[in-house]
C-alpha positions as CSV (number, residue, x, y, z in Angstrom):
1,M,12.7,-23.2,-3.5
2,N,11.0,-20.5,-1.8
3,A,8.1,-19.1,-3.1
4,R,7.4,-15.8,-3.2
5,P,4.0,-15.4,-1.2
6,E,0.7,-13.9,-3.4
7,P,-0.3,-10.2,-2.0
8,M,-2.8,-10.0,0.2
9,L,-6.0,-8.7,-1.0
10,R,-7.0,-7.7,2.5
11,P,-5.6,-6.0,5.1
12,W,-3.8,-8.2,8.1
13,L,-3.3,-7.3,11.7
14,T,0.1,-6.9,13.5
15,A,0.6,-8.6,17.1
16,D,-0.6,-5.6,18.2
17,A,-3.6,-5.1,15.9
18,T,-2.2,-2.3,13.7
19,P,-3.8,-2.8,10.0
20,V,-0.9,-3.4,7.6
21,H,-1.2,-3.0,3.7
22,E,0.3,-3.9,0.9
23,A,1.3,-0.8,-1.3
24,R,0.9,-3.3,-4.3
25,V,-2.3,-4.0,-3.4
26,L,-3.5,-0.6,-2.6
27,T,-1.8,0.8,-6.6
28,E,-3.5,-2.6,-8.4
29,G,0.0,-3.2,-9.8
30,G,0.7,0.5,-10.9
31,S,3.0,3.2,-9.0
32,L,-0.1,5.6,-7.8
33,A,-3.0,5.6,-5.6
34,R,-5.6,7.8,-4.1
35,I,-6.2,7.9,-0.1
36,V,-9.0,10.1,1.0
37,L,-9.1,10.9,4.5
38,E,-12.0,13.4,4.9
39,D,-12.4,15.6,2.9
40,Q,-9.0,15.6,1.4
41,I,-6.9,13.3,-1.3
42,Y,-3.8,12.5,-1.2
43,T,-1.7,10.5,-3.3
44,L,0.6,7.7,-2.5
45,R,3.5,6.7,-5.2
46,I,5.9,4.0,-5.4
47,T,8.8,5.2,-6.7
48,R,11.5,3.7,-9.0
49,Q,13.7,2.7,-6.1
50,G,10.8,1.1,-4.2
51,K,10.5,3.8,-1.7
52,L,6.8,5.0,-1.1
53,I,5.9,8.8,-1.0
54,L,2.7,10.3,0.0
55,T,1.4,13.7,-0.8
56,K,-1.4,16.2,-0.3
């Protein structure tokens, strides 16, 4: 039986050293997270269809 892996609590790196983040960890199991870039706040939303939307 294949068990689903637990979400990673810390980002990991791909082979080309690009950080990878689990969206469900960023949203703490919910559907929304706020992301700050310099002085701007963005909203990351996971839709019911499992898509990601990033808005300012």
